[in-house]
C-alpha positions in Angstrom: -0.1 0.3 -0.1 2.9 2.5 0.5 4.5 1.3 -2.4 1.4 2.1 -4.3 1.3 5.7 -2.7 5.0 6.3 -3.7 4.2 5.7 -6.9 1.4 7.4 -7.1 2.9 10.3 -5.8 5.9 10.0 -8.0 3.5 10.3 -11.1 2.5 13.1 -10.0 5.5 14.7 -9.3 6.3 13.7 -12.7 3.4 15.1 -14.2 4.0 18.3 -12.3 7.7 18.3 -13.6 6.2 18.6 -16.8 3.8 20.8 -16.3 6.6 22.8 -15.1 8.8 22.5 -18.5 5.8 23.1 -20.6 4.9 26.6 -18.5 8.7 27.5 -18.7 8.0 26.9 -22.9 5.2 28.9 -22.9 6.8 31.7 -21.1 10.0 31.8 -23.2 7.9 31.8 -26.4 5.5 34.5 -25.2 8.2 36.2 -23.2 10.4 36.7 -27.3 6.9 37.6 -28.6 6.6 40.3 -26.1 10.0 41.7 -26.7 9.4 41.5 -30.4 6.4 43.6 -29.7 8.2 46.1 -27.6 11.2 46.4 -30.1 8.5 47.1 -33.4 6.9 49.6 -31.2 9.8 51.6 -30.3 11.0 51.2 -33.8 7.6 53.2 -34.2 7.9 55.6 -31.4 11.4 56.5 -33.4 9.4 56.7 -36.5 7.4 58.8 -35.5 9.7 61.2 -33.2 11.8 61.8 -36.4 8.9 62.6 -38.9 7.4 65.0 -35.8 11.3 67.0 -35.5 11.0 67.1 -39.6 7.5 68.8 -39.3 8.6 70.9 -36.3 11.6 72.3 -38.7 9.3 72.7 -41.2 6.9 74.4 -39.4 9.9 77.3 -37.7 11.3 77.5 -41.4 8.0 78.2 -42.6 7.3 81.2 -39.7 11.0 82.4 -40.5 9.9 83.0 -44.2 6.8 83.9 -43.0 8.5 86.7 -40.3 10.2 87.7 -42.9 7.9 88.2 -45.7 5.8 90.4 -43.3 8.7 92.5 -42.3 10.1 93.1 -46.3 6.4 94.2 -46.8 6.3 96.8 -43.6 9.5 98.0 -45.0 8.0 98.6 -48.5 4.6 99.7 -47.5 6.9 102.7 -45.8 9.1 103.3 -48.1 6.7 104.2 -51.1 4.5 106.7 -48.9 1.3 103.7 -48.6 0.6 104.4 -45.5 -2.2 107.3 -44.1 -4.7 107.3 -41.3 -8.1 106.0 -43.7 -5.3 102.8 -44.5 -4.6 102.1 -40.9 -8.3 102.3 -40.0 -8.8 100.1 -42.9 -6.6 97.2 -42.0 -5.9 98.3 -38.0 -2.9 99.5 -36.7 -1.4 96.1 -35.5 0.9 96.4 -39.0 1.2 93.2 -41.1 0.0 90.1 -39.5 -0.8 86.5 -41.8 -4.5 87.8 -41.9 -4.0 91.1 -43.6 -1.0 90.7 -45.6 -3.1 90.4 -48.9 -4.4 93.6 -48.5 -1.2 95.2 -47.5 0.3 93.8 -51.0 -2.6 94.5 -52.5 -2.2 98.8 -51.7 1.6 98.3 -52.5 0.7 96.8 -56.1 -1.8 99.7 -56.2 0.4 102.7 -54.8 3.0 101.5 -57.2 0.9 101.8 -60.3 0.4 104.8 -59.4 3.7 106.0 -59.1 4.8 104.1 -62.6 1.6 106.3 -64.1 3.2 109.3 -62.6 6.8 108.6 -63.6 5.9 107.8 -67.4 3.6 111.0 -67.4 6.5 112.8 -66.3 8.6 111.1 -69.4 6.6 112.0 -71.8 5.5 115.7 -70.4 2.2 115.6 -69.3 0.9 117.1 -66.2 0.0 114.6 -63.5 -4.1 115.7 -63.7 -3.4 113.7 -67.8 -1.9 110.1 -66.4 -4.2 107.7 -66.4 -6.8 107.6 -63.5 -7.4 104.3 -61.8 -9.2 103.7 -59.0 -6.8 104.5 -55.8 -7.4 102.1 -53.1 -4.9 104.7 -50.6 -7.4 107.5 -50.7 -5.9 111.6 -50.8 -5.5 112.8 -47.3 -8.4 114.8 -46.3 -11.2 113.2 -48.2 -11.7 110.3 -45.8 -13.4 108.6 -48.8 -12.2 105.0 -49.8 -12.5 104.1 -53.5 -14.1 100.9 -54.5 -11.3 98.8 -56.8 -13.8 97.5 -59.2 -12.2 94.2 -60.8 -13.6 93.3 -64.0 -15.9 90.1 -64.6 -14.6 87.9 -66.9 -17.7 88.4 -69.6 -16.3 92.1 -69.6 -12.6 90.7 -70.4 -14.0 88.1 -73.3 -15.4 88.9 -76.9 -17.0 85.7 -76.5 -15.6 85.0 -79.9 -12.3 82.4 -79.9 -9.7 84.4 -81.6 -6.9 82.5 -83.1 -4.3 83.5 -79.9 -6.7 81.9 -77.6 -6.6 79.1 -79.4 -2.3 78.9 -78.8 -2.8 79.5 -75.0 -2.5 76.0 -73.7 0.2 74.6 -71.6 3.1 73.1 -73.7 3.7 69.7 -74.0 6.9 67.9 -73.1 7.5 67.1 -76.6 7.0 70.8 -77.6 
């Protein structure tokens, strides 16, 4: 009876050792799988960090470029004499910002056109009142009136008929 008890216990011990070895093997394989998953996630994190650094560098470059543009636009704006109280009222007195940059460029373009017209008129000997009169975005001091710039519609610019010159107005192909 004791022998059978010993055999039964030895069998139980042997069974438990087999289970221990089995779980050790499973633990080793799951440990290997966890390590592989951790490596994969670390690789993804490294790639994501590199992308974030790249985008941050691009952002910083864009901010520097925009700041340089703002400074250049403000410099040109003051050099050509486009500053006035009415322009400050229209655009605000915070200077050139990202939101009003296009308005400043439009006023610069208008003022430059006026300067070029006056120069051209002086070269051919016409007094200033005979220059080509375009509506001014920058009003004369003291008038307090802003004239709107009227942009022609497509219908105003097109005659409705295709001319020979319009047929050739297409992008060139690689062969051309």
